[in-house]
N, CA, C and O atoms as a GROMACS GRO file, in nm:
protein
  456
    1UNK      N    1   7.221  -0.161   5.800
    1UNK     CA    2   7.276  -0.190   5.956
    1UNK      C    3   7.408  -0.041   5.946
    1UNK      O    4   7.469   0.012   5.854
    2UNK      N    5   7.400  -0.026   6.075
    2UNK     CA    6   7.479   0.123   6.092
    2UNK      C    7   7.625   0.096   6.028
    2UNK      O    8   7.693  -0.007   6.024
    3UNK      N    9   7.652   0.241   5.975
    3UNK     CA   10   7.778   0.320   5.888
    3UNK      C   11   7.851   0.336   5.980
    3UNK      O   12   7.789   0.398   6.066
    4UNK      N   13   7.957   0.311   6.013
    4UNK     CA   14   8.057   0.463   6.092
    4UNK      C   15   8.144   0.496   5.966
    4UNK      O   16   8.192   0.420   5.882
    5UNK      N   17   8.150   0.634   5.976
    5UNK     CA   18   8.266   0.725   5.847
    5UNK      C   19   8.373   0.779   6.037
    5UNK      O   20   8.342   0.802   6.153
    6UNK      N   21   8.478   0.773   5.966
    6UNK     CA   22   8.554   0.891   6.046
    6UNK      C   23   8.602   1.010   6.005
    6UNK      O   24   8.640   1.002   5.889
    7UNK      N   25   8.610   1.075   6.034
    7UNK     CA   26   8.678   1.204   6.004
    7UNK      C   27   8.795   1.286   6.097
    7UNK      O   28   8.810   1.242   6.211
    8UNK      N   29   8.885   1.408   6.055
    8UNK     CA   30   8.928   1.463   6.164
    8UNK      C   31   9.046   1.436   6.161
    8UNK      O   32   9.121   1.490   6.243
    9UNK      N   33   9.090   1.356   6.077
    9UNK     CA   34   9.277   1.301   6.010
    9UNK      C   35   9.327   1.390   5.998
    9UNK      O   36   9.256   1.487   6.022
   10UNK      N   37   9.488   1.426   5.952
   10UNK     CA   38   9.503   1.550   5.892
   10UNK      C   39   9.698   1.520   5.916
   10UNK      O   40   9.755   1.422   5.965
   11UNK      N   41   9.756   1.648   5.859
   11UNK     CA   42   9.914   1.647   5.865
   11UNK      C   43   9.918   1.766   6.011
   11UNK      O   44   9.863   1.876   6.008
   12UNK      N   45  10.001   1.709   6.134
   12UNK     CA   46  10.031   1.744   6.232
   12UNK      C   47  10.191   1.759   6.226
   12UNK      O   48  10.258   1.690   6.149
   13UNK      N   49  10.259   1.880   6.337
   13UNK     CA   50  10.382   1.875   6.365
   13UNK      C   51  10.345   1.794   6.506
   13UNK      O   52  10.232   1.775   6.552
   14UNK      N   53  10.505   1.744   6.574
   14UNK     CA   54  10.509   1.663   6.685
   14UNK      C   55  10.462   1.723   6.782
   14UNK      O   56  10.510   1.836   6.772
   15UNK      N   57  10.384   1.718   6.891
   15UNK     CA   58  10.326   1.790   7.008
   15UNK      C   59  10.216   1.867   6.967
   15UNK      O   60  10.181   1.948   7.053
   16UNK      N   61  10.125   1.869   6.827
   16UNK     CA   62  10.039   1.931   6.802
   16UNK      C   63   9.900   1.822   6.853
   16UNK      O   64   9.929   1.725   6.923
   17UNK      N   65   9.764   1.844   6.817
   17UNK     CA   66   9.699   1.833   6.831
   17UNK      C   67   9.560   1.782   6.738
   17UNK      O   68   9.524   1.867   6.656
   18UNK      N   69   9.496   1.684   6.740
   18UNK     CA   70   9.435   1.637   6.643
   18UNK      C   71   9.318   1.621   6.700
   18UNK      O   72   9.330   1.611   6.822
   19UNK      N   73   9.133   1.610   6.638
   19UNK     CA   74   9.046   1.546   6.724
   19UNK      C   75   8.978   1.493   6.618
   19UNK      O   76   8.929   1.580   6.546
   20UNK      N   77   8.958   1.383   6.584
   20UNK     CA   78   8.922   1.270   6.556
   20UNK      C   79   8.726   1.244   6.592
   20UNK      O   80   8.675   1.241   6.704
   21UNK      N   81   8.655   1.229   6.465
   21UNK     CA   82   8.516   1.198   6.494
   21UNK      C   83   8.453   1.068   6.435
   21UNK      O   84   8.481   1.037   6.319
   22UNK      N   85   8.363   0.984   6.516
   22UNK     CA   86   8.311   0.882   6.434
   22UNK      C   87   8.156   0.909   6.415
   22UNK      O   88   8.074   0.917   6.506
   23UNK      N   89   8.138   0.919   6.309
   23UNK     CA   90   7.943   0.989   6.314
   23UNK      C   91   7.894   0.802   6.278
   23UNK      O   92   7.929   0.706   6.209
   24UNK      N   93   7.813   0.833   6.362
   24UNK     CA   94   7.730   0.699   6.313
   24UNK      C   95   7.589   0.708   6.214
   24UNK      O   96   7.548   0.815   6.170
   25UNK      N   97   7.547   0.624   6.197
   25UNK     CA   98   7.382   0.590   6.040
   25UNK      C   99   7.287   0.630   6.172
   25UNK      O  100   7.244   0.745   6.184
   26UNK      N  101   7.256   0.513   6.283
   26UNK     CA  102   7.179   0.541   6.354
   26UNK      C  103   7.206   0.539   6.475
   26UNK      O  104   7.299   0.576   6.545
   27UNK      N  105   7.068   0.468   6.498
   27UNK     CA  106   7.116   0.503   6.660
   27UNK      C  107   7.127   0.358   6.729
   27UNK      O  108   7.124   0.365   6.852
   28UNK      N  109   7.135   0.263   6.691
   28UNK     CA  110   7.215   0.094   6.735
   28UNK      C  111   7.333   0.187   6.820
   28UNK      O  112   7.363   0.219   6.934
   29UNK      N  113   7.372   0.204   6.688
   29UNK     CA  114   7.523   0.289   6.802
   29UNK      C  115   7.547   0.288   6.985
   29UNK      O  116   7.629   0.242   7.064
   30UNK      N  117   7.458   0.346   6.988
   30UNK     CA  118   7.448   0.418   7.134
   30UNK      C  119   7.419   0.321   7.202
   30UNK      O  120   7.391   0.348   7.319
   31UNK      N  121   7.410   0.122   7.145
   31UNK     CA  122   7.415  -0.008   7.205
   31UNK      C  123   7.542  -0.038   7.223
   31UNK      O  124   7.568  -0.115   7.315
   32UNK      N  125   7.622   0.002   7.161
   32UNK     CA  126   7.734  -0.122   7.169
   32UNK      C  127   7.873   0.005   7.228
   32UNK      O  128   7.862   0.127   7.218
   33UNK      N  129   8.005  -0.077   7.291
   33UNK     CA  130   8.066   0.002   7.332
   33UNK      C  131   8.149   0.044   7.211
   33UNK      O  132   8.151  -0.037   7.118
   34UNK      N  133   8.225   0.167   7.196
   34UNK     CA  134   8.323   0.196   7.088
   34UNK      C  135   8.457   0.208   7.089
   34UNK      O  136   8.505   0.280   7.176
   35UNK      N  137   8.556   0.137   6.983
   35UNK     CA  138   8.666   0.172   6.999
   35UNK      C  139   8.749   0.252   6.929
   35UNK      O  140   8.667   0.313   6.861
   36UNK      N  141   8.839   0.287   6.903
   36UNK     CA  142   8.916   0.372   6.827
   36UNK      C  143   9.051   0.226   6.793
   36UNK      O  144   9.105   0.174   6.891
   37UNK      N  145   9.078   0.190   6.684
   37UNK     CA  146   9.179   0.129   6.669
   37UNK      C  147   9.267   0.204   6.568
   37UNK      O  148   9.231   0.314   6.524
   38UNK      N  149   9.423   0.125   6.519
   38UNK     CA  150   9.493   0.232   6.429
   38UNK      C  151   9.634   0.169   6.436
   38UNK      O  152   9.702   0.130   6.531
   39UNK      N  153   9.657   0.172   6.292
   39UNK     CA  154   9.734   0.051   6.157
   39UNK      C  155   9.852   0.164   6.105
   39UNK      O  156   9.838   0.253   6.021
   40UNK      N  157   9.940   0.137   6.165
   40UNK     CA  158  10.102   0.176   6.097
   40UNK      C  159  10.096   0.102   5.962
   40UNK      O  160  10.015   0.012   5.939
   41UNK      N  161  10.214   0.161   5.852
   41UNK     CA  162  10.222   0.116   5.742
   41UNK      C  163  10.349   0.025   5.809
   41UNK      O  164  10.454   0.061   5.861
   42UNK      N  165  10.290  -0.114   5.782
   42UNK     CA  166  10.405  -0.246   5.744
   42UNK      C  167  10.339  -0.295   5.893
   42UNK      O  168  10.350  -0.418   5.897
   43UNK      N  169  10.262  -0.236   6.044
   43UNK     CA  170  10.222  -0.341   6.158
   43UNK      C  171  10.100  -0.392   6.125
   43UNK      O  172  10.041  -0.417   6.020
   44UNK      N  173  10.074  -0.401   6.258
   44UNK     CA  174   9.929  -0.472   6.267
   44UNK      C  175   9.827  -0.387   6.322
   44UNK      O  176   9.856  -0.317   6.420
   45UNK      N  177   9.698  -0.383   6.267
   45UNK     CA  178   9.586  -0.300   6.343
   45UNK      C  179   9.595  -0.317   6.546
   45UNK      O  180   9.614  -0.423   6.606
   46UNK      N  181   9.575  -0.194   6.605
   46UNK     CA  182   9.612  -0.207   6.684
   46UNK      C  183   9.519  -0.115   6.790
   46UNK      O  184   9.511   0.008   6.779
   47UNK      N  185   9.452  -0.189   6.890
   47UNK     CA  186   9.338  -0.122   6.947
   47UNK      C  187   9.441   0.009   7.037
   47UNK      O  188   9.553   0.009   7.087
   48UNK      N  189   9.353   0.092   7.026
   48UNK     CA  190   9.360   0.257   7.174
   48UNK      C  191   9.317   0.282   7.206
   48UNK      O  192   9.378   0.291   7.312
   49UNK      N  193   9.203   0.330   7.227
   49UNK     CA  194   9.141   0.315   7.310
   49UNK      C  195   8.947   0.248   7.314
   49UNK      O  196   8.881   0.211   7.216
   50UNK      N  197   8.907   0.254   7.445
   50UNK     CA  198   8.814   0.196   7.447
   50UNK      C  199   8.637   0.304   7.544
   50UNK      O  200   8.631   0.413   7.601
   51UNK      N  201   8.558   0.223   7.522
   51UNK     CA  202   8.449   0.334   7.575
   51UNK      C  203   8.338   0.275   7.538
   51UNK      O  204   8.301   0.233   7.428
   52UNK      N  205   8.247   0.278   7.722
   52UNK     CA  206   8.133   0.200   7.717
   52UNK      C  207   8.011   0.236   7.608
   52UNK      O  208   8.035   0.292   7.501
   53UNK      N  209   7.900   0.202   7.644
   53UNK     CA  210   7.808   0.223   7.525
   53UNK      C  211   7.744   0.366   7.584
   53UNK      O  212   7.686   0.446   7.510
   54UNK      N  213   7.762   0.384   7.707
   54UNK     CA  214   7.662   0.503   7.811
   54UNK      C  215   7.822   0.662   7.838
   54UNK      O  216   7.832   0.758   7.914
   55UNK      N  217   7.900   0.609   7.738
   55UNK     CA  218   8.008   0.734   7.782
   55UNK      C  219   8.090   0.678   7.946
   55UNK      O  220   8.145   0.750   8.029
   56UNK      N  221   8.069   0.513   7.948
   56UNK     CA  222   8.169   0.489   8.086
   56UNK      C  223   8.280   0.404   8.062
   56UNK      O  224   8.293   0.312   7.980
   57UNK      N  225   8.323   0.429   8.109
   57UNK     CA  226   8.497   0.300   8.156
   57UNK      C  227   8.564   0.329   8.039
   57UNK      O  228   8.557   0.254   7.941
   58UNK      N  229   8.619   0.416   8.039
   58UNK     CA  230   8.743   0.478   7.894
   58UNK      C  231   8.818   0.371   7.970
   58UNK      O  232   8.810   0.327   8.085
   59UNK      N  233   8.915   0.339   7.835
   59UNK     CA  234   9.013   0.250   7.866
   59UNK      C  235   9.140   0.323   7.729
   59UNK      O  236   9.110   0.378   7.623
   60UNK      N  237   9.282   0.294   7.786
   60UNK     CA  238   9.325   0.343   7.706
   60UNK      C  239   9.468   0.237   7.726
   60UNK      O  240   9.506   0.185   7.830
   61UNK      N  241   9.538   0.225   7.569
   61UNK     CA  242   9.673   0.184   7.582
   61UNK      C  243   9.739   0.236   7.616
   61UNK      O  244   9.723   0.358   7.620
   62UNK      N  245   9.848   0.182   7.659
   62UNK     CA  246   9.965   0.254   7.725
   62UNK      C  247  10.037   0.388   7.715
   62UNK      O  248  10.055   0.482   7.792
   63UNK      N  249  10.078   0.354   7.565
   63UNK     CA  250  10.169   0.467   7.491
   63UNK      C  251  10.038   0.613   7.498
   63UNK      O  252  10.057   0.729   7.535
   64UNK      N  253   9.906   0.546   7.448
   64UNK     CA  254   9.849   0.673   7.464
   64UNK      C  255   9.777   0.793   7.595
   64UNK      O  256   9.744   0.912   7.589
   65UNK      N  257   9.777   0.682   7.712
   65UNK     CA  258   9.782   0.736   7.853
   65UNK      C  259   9.769   0.887   7.888
   65UNK      O  260   9.883   0.916   7.923
   66UNK      N  261   9.701   0.987   7.897
   66UNK     CA  262   9.727   1.135   7.941
   66UNK      C  263   9.764   1.164   7.851
   66UNK      O  264   9.814   1.274   7.872
   67UNK      N  265   9.780   1.135   7.730
   67UNK     CA  266   9.783   1.207   7.542
   67UNK      C  267   9.632   1.230   7.513
   67UNK      O  268   9.575   1.331   7.470
   68UNK      N  269   9.580   1.097   7.553
   68UNK     CA  270   9.428   1.085   7.434
   68UNK      C  271   9.347   1.052   7.507
   68UNK      O  272   9.356   0.973   7.601
   69UNK      N  273   9.223   1.132   7.456
   69UNK     CA  274   9.090   1.130   7.566
   69UNK      C  275   8.982   1.031   7.479
   69UNK      O  276   8.986   1.055   7.359
   70UNK      N  277   8.902   0.941   7.514
   70UNK     CA  278   8.822   0.880   7.430
   70UNK      C  279   8.642   0.953   7.464
   70UNK      O  280   8.605   0.997   7.572
   71UNK      N  281   8.572   0.948   7.358
   71UNK     CA  282   8.454   0.996   7.416
   71UNK      C  283   8.330   0.993   7.362
   71UNK      O  284   8.338   0.904   7.277
   72UNK      N  285   8.211   1.041   7.360
   72UNK     CA  286   8.100   1.035   7.301
   72UNK      C  287   7.957   1.080   7.316
   72UNK      O  288   7.910   1.094   7.429
   73UNK      N  289   7.888   1.102   7.212
   73UNK     CA  290   7.746   1.187   7.231
   73UNK      C  291   7.662   1.108   7.164
   73UNK      O  292   7.644   1.112   7.043
   74UNK      N  293   7.604   1.025   7.250
   74UNK     CA  294   7.449   0.946   7.147
   74UNK      C  295   7.363   1.006   7.145
   74UNK      O  296   7.263   0.957   7.091
   75UNK      N  297   7.358   1.130   7.197
   75UNK     CA  298   7.236   1.196   7.089
   75UNK      C  299   7.307   1.228   6.956
   75UNK      O  300   7.249   1.200   6.851
   76UNK      N  301   7.452   1.297   6.952
   76UNK     CA  302   7.437   1.296   6.818
   76UNK      C  303   7.500   1.243   6.740
   76UNK      O  304   7.555   1.286   6.639
   77UNK      N  305   7.490   1.085   6.808
   77UNK     CA  306   7.489   0.957   6.751
   77UNK      C  307   7.723   1.000   6.669
   77UNK      O  308   7.780   0.987   6.561
   78UNK      N  309   7.748   1.031   6.761
   78UNK     CA  310   7.931   1.095   6.743
   78UNK      C  311   7.979   1.013   6.847
   78UNK      O  312   7.921   1.001   6.955
   79UNK      N  313   8.129   0.931   6.806
   79UNK     CA  314   8.223   0.902   6.897
   79UNK      C  315   8.346   0.971   6.830
   79UNK      O  316   8.364   0.995   6.710
   80UNK      N  317   8.427   0.998   6.938
   80UNK     CA  318   8.580   1.125   6.909
   80UNK      C  319   8.674   1.050   6.984
   80UNK      O  320   8.661   0.955   7.062
   81UNK      N  321   8.790   1.127   6.937
   81UNK     CA  322   8.947   1.079   7.045
   81UNK      C  323   8.980   1.180   6.997
   81UNK      O  324   8.964   1.212   6.879
   82UNK      N  325   9.037   1.254   7.095
   82UNK     CA  326   9.108   1.378   7.134
   82UNK      C  327   9.270   1.345   7.119
   82UNK      O  328   9.327   1.252   7.175
   83UNK      N  329   9.312   1.411   7.059
   83UNK     CA  330   9.422   1.349   7.058
   83UNK      C  331   9.589   1.501   7.064
   83UNK      O  332   9.629   1.574   6.974
   84UNK      N  333   9.635   1.487   7.202
   84UNK     CA  334   9.726   1.562   7.214
   84UNK      C  335   9.878   1.510   7.223
   84UNK      O  336   9.911   1.392   7.211
   85UNK      N  337   9.964   1.619   7.247
   85UNK     CA  338  10.102   1.608   7.196
   85UNK      C  339  10.151   1.460   7.137
   85UNK      O  340  10.201   1.369   7.203
   86UNK      N  341  10.125   1.461   7.009
   86UNK     CA  342  10.102   1.354   6.939
   86UNK      C  343  10.241   1.391   6.855
   86UNK      O  344  10.286   1.498   6.813
   87UNK      N  345  10.296   1.236   6.848
   87UNK     CA  346  10.386   1.213   6.835
   87UNK      C  347  10.462   1.106   6.725
   87UNK      O  348  10.386   1.010   6.715
   88UNK      N  349  10.574   1.085   6.645
   88UNK     CA  350  10.587   1.044   6.522
   88UNK      C  351  10.520   0.922   6.541
   88UNK      O  352  10.451   0.866   6.456
   89UNK      N  353  10.544   0.882   6.662
   89UNK     CA  354  10.510   0.661   6.642
   89UNK      C  355  10.355   0.695   6.636
   89UNK      O  356  10.284   0.599   6.606
   90UNK      N  357  10.287   0.824   6.662
   90UNK     CA  358  10.096   0.829   6.634
   90UNK      C  359  10.078   0.787   6.512
   90UNK      O  360   9.982   0.715   6.481
   91UNK      N  361  10.157   0.821   6.440
   91UNK     CA  362  10.087   0.784   6.284
   91UNK      C  363  10.055   0.694   6.189
   91UNK      O  364  10.135   0.620   6.132
   92UNK      N  365   9.924   0.699   6.170
   92UNK     CA  366   9.868   0.565   6.165
   92UNK      C  367   9.747   0.594   6.105
   92UNK      O  368   9.713   0.712   6.106
   93UNK      N  369   9.637   0.473   6.026
   93UNK     CA  370   9.550   0.462   5.970
   93UNK      C  371   9.446   0.496   6.122
   93UNK      O  372   9.479   0.449   6.231
   94UNK      N  373   9.394   0.532   6.115
   94UNK     CA  374   9.246   0.530   6.262
   94UNK      C  375   9.147   0.525   6.188
   94UNK      O  376   9.116   0.572   6.079
   95UNK      N  377   9.069   0.416   6.317
   95UNK     CA  378   8.949   0.342   6.271
   95UNK      C  379   8.858   0.365   6.384
   95UNK      O  380   8.894   0.403   6.496
   96UNK      N  381   8.725   0.334   6.343
   96UNK     CA  382   8.611   0.367   6.409
   96UNK      C  383   8.605   0.191   6.455
   96UNK      O  384   8.651   0.112   6.372
   97UNK      N  385   8.549   0.137   6.585
   97UNK     CA  386   8.507   0.022   6.544
   97UNK      C  387   8.376  -0.022   6.677
   97UNK      O  388   8.392  -0.055   6.794
   98UNK      N  389   8.293  -0.009   6.624
   98UNK     CA  390   8.144  -0.032   6.701
   98UNK      C  391   8.159  -0.226   6.691
   98UNK      O  392   8.141  -0.293   6.589
   99UNK      N  393   8.203  -0.287   6.850
   99UNK     CA  394   8.247  -0.410   6.829
   99UNK      C  395   8.092  -0.495   6.890
   99UNK      O  396   8.116  -0.598   6.952
  100UNK      N  397   7.994  -0.472   6.881
  100UNK     CA  398   7.878  -0.569   6.938
  100UNK      C  399   7.803  -0.554   6.843
  100UNK      O  400   7.693  -0.608   6.835
  101UNK      N  401   7.867  -0.459   6.735
  101UNK     CA  402   7.794  -0.461   6.544
  101UNK      C  403   7.829  -0.473   6.439
  101UNK      O  404   7.794  -0.474   6.321
  102UNK      N  405   7.969  -0.489   6.555
  102UNK     CA  406   8.034  -0.579   6.404
  102UNK      C  407   8.112  -0.492   6.290
  102UNK      O  408   8.168  -0.533   6.189
  103UNK      N  409   8.096  -0.356   6.342
  103UNK     CA  410   8.119  -0.242   6.219
  103UNK      C  411   8.233  -0.224   6.227
  103UNK      O  412   8.269  -0.280   6.330
  104UNK      N  413   8.349  -0.159   6.159
  104UNK     CA  414   8.385  -0.071   6.099
  104UNK      C  415   8.431   0.060   6.043
  104UNK      O  416   8.369   0.066   5.936
  105UNK      N  417   8.500   0.162   6.053
  105UNK     CA  418   8.478   0.284   5.953
  105UNK      C  419   8.596   0.254   5.845
  105UNK      O  420   8.679   0.167   5.871
  106UNK      N  421   8.604   0.323   5.728
  106UNK     CA  422   8.686   0.359   5.720
  106UNK      C  423   8.851   0.380   5.712
  106UNK      O  424   8.938   0.357   5.628
  107UNK      N  425   8.845   0.444   5.866
  107UNK     CA  426   8.916   0.502   5.873
  107UNK      C  427   8.938   0.626   5.808
  107UNK      O  428   8.899   0.655   5.695
  108UNK      N  429   9.013   0.709   5.899
  108UNK     CA  430   9.076   0.832   5.856
  108UNK      C  431   9.252   0.862   5.842
  108UNK      O  432   9.287   0.746   5.824
  109UNK      N  433   9.309   0.898   5.842
  109UNK     CA  434   9.429   0.940   5.835
  109UNK      C  435   9.511   1.013   5.920
  109UNK      O  436   9.461   1.122   5.946
  110UNK      N  437   9.634   0.991   5.980
  110UNK     CA  438   9.677   1.067   6.070
  110UNK      C  439   9.809   1.107   6.047
  110UNK      O  440   9.857   1.011   6.107
  111UNK      N  441   9.908   1.170   6.008
  111UNK     CA  442  10.066   1.181   6.030
  111UNK      C  443  10.056   1.273   6.061
  111UNK      O  444   9.977   1.366   6.042
  112UNK      N  445  10.182   1.246   6.144
  112UNK     CA  446  10.262   1.338   6.264
  112UNK      C  447  10.427   1.351   6.195
  112UNK      O  448  10.524   1.283   6.227
  113UNK      N  449  10.420   1.452   6.099
  113UNK     CA  450  10.595   1.529   6.074
  113UNK      C  451  10.650   1.597   6.090
  113UNK      O  452  10.577   1.675   6.152
  114UNK      N  453  10.755   1.649   6.079
  114UNK     CA  454  10.837   1.792   6.065
  114UNK      C  455  10.827   1.835   5.969
  114UNK      O  456  10.882   1.942   5.943
   0.00000   0.00000   0.00000
């Protein structure tokens, strides 16, 4: 079964940027849509963004539109979430998800703090 590994999280001040990566273990990754979710302490996991299997149909939750960009490179077996203009409320563990393959990554922590 394909595995997903996120990286790129860290601590950043409000207004800063981070680029998250999702590395897949095999080419079946290219058959699935890809999604990013996040879960803040004490809150439910929420959908952040999604993209089609060939990099089409990017879609975002309203609160990140214009600040986050989702992308993927199937040749590199990778997915990405470029985050700019980060807010304190963006603090969460971010997860990569391949819904057609029923696979989640382990998550990467993003902390936005002064």
